[in-house]
C-alpha positions as CSV (number, residue, x, y, z in Angstrom):
1,R,165.6,28.5,-97.8
2,V,167.9,25.7,-99.1
3,Q,169.2,24.9,-95.7
4,T,165.7,24.6,-94.2
5,L,164.5,22.3,-97.0
6,V,167.6,20.1,-96.8
7,R,167.5,19.8,-93.0
8,D,163.9,18.8,-93.1
9,A,164.5,16.2,-95.8
10,G,164.7,12.5,-94.8
11,P,167.9,10.4,-95.1
12,A,167.0,8.9,-98.4
13,L,166.5,12.3,-100.0
14,R,169.7,13.7,-98.4
15,A,171.6,10.8,-100.0
16,L,170.1,11.5,-103.4
17,P,172.6,12.7,-106.1
18,L,171.6,16.2,-107.4
19,A,171.6,14.7,-110.9
20,E,168.6,12.7,-109.9
21,L,166.5,15.6,-108.6
22,P,163.5,15.8,-110.9
23,G,163.5,18.8,-113.2
24,L,166.9,20.2,-112.1
25,P,168.4,21.9,-115.1
26,V,171.9,20.9,-116.2
27,R,173.0,24.5,-115.6
28,A,172.1,24.3,-111.9
29,L,173.8,20.9,-111.6
30,N,177.0,22.2,-113.2
31,A,177.0,25.3,-110.9
32,A,176.5,23.2,-107.8
33,R,179.5,21.0,-108.8
34,K,181.7,24.1,-108.8
35,G,181.1,24.1,-105.0
36,Q,181.7,20.3,-104.7
37,I,178.0,19.7,-104.1
38,G,177.1,16.3,-105.5
39,A,174.2,15.2,-103.3
40,V,171.2,16.8,-101.6
41,G,172.9,16.4,-98.2
42,D,175.9,18.3,-99.4
43,L,173.7,21.4,-99.4
44,D,173.4,21.4,-95.6
45,G,175.4,24.3,-94.4
46,W,175.0,26.3,-97.6
47,T,173.0,29.5,-97.3
48,D,171.2,30.9,-100.3
49,A,173.7,33.8,-100.3
50,N,176.7,31.4,-100.2
51,L,175.3,29.4,-103.1
52,K,174.9,32.6,-105.2
53,M,178.6,33.3,-104.7
54,L,179.5,30.2,-106.7
55,P,180.3,30.8,-110.4
56,Y,177.2,30.7,-112.6
57,F,174.9,30.3,-109.5
58,G,172.5,33.2,-109.7
59,E,168.9,33.8,-108.6
60,K,167.4,31.7,-111.4
61,T,169.7,28.8,-110.6
62,L,168.7,29.1,-106.9
63,E,165.0,29.1,-107.8
64,D,165.4,26.1,-110.0
65,L,167.2,24.2,-107.2
66,L,164.5,25.1,-104.6
67,A,161.7,24.0,-107.0
68,A,163.5,20.7,-107.7
69,L,164.0,20.1,-103.9
70,R,160.3,20.8,-103.2
71,V,159.2,18.4,-105.9
72,A,161.5,15.7,-104.5
73,I,160.3,16.3,-100.9
74,D,156.7,16.2,-101.9
75,A,157.3,12.9,-103.7
76,T,158.9,11.3,-100.7
77,E,156.5,12.5,-98.0
78,P,154.1,9.8,-96.9
79,E,150.5,10.3,-97.7
80,L,148.4,11.1,-94.6
81,E,145.3,9.0,-94.2
82,P,142.1,10.9,-93.5
83,V,140.8,10.5,-89.9
84,G,137.2,9.3,-89.4
């Protein structure tokens, strides 16, 4: 799930430091740093299972990361104009 979200993200979001993801708990940020993950783009290539092998990166941390990524993606997607 993480890989799919990151690969679909635009370049600006991929360059965003994880510390700037809205709502990402410090626990999740610290766990990601254990894997040398500092920006959203650094998550490319990490599967959910690989992330959960990092120290202190369990299911709750994964869900928090996914939620923060979804919020950031929704905030950066352009609004579609209604047709007609």
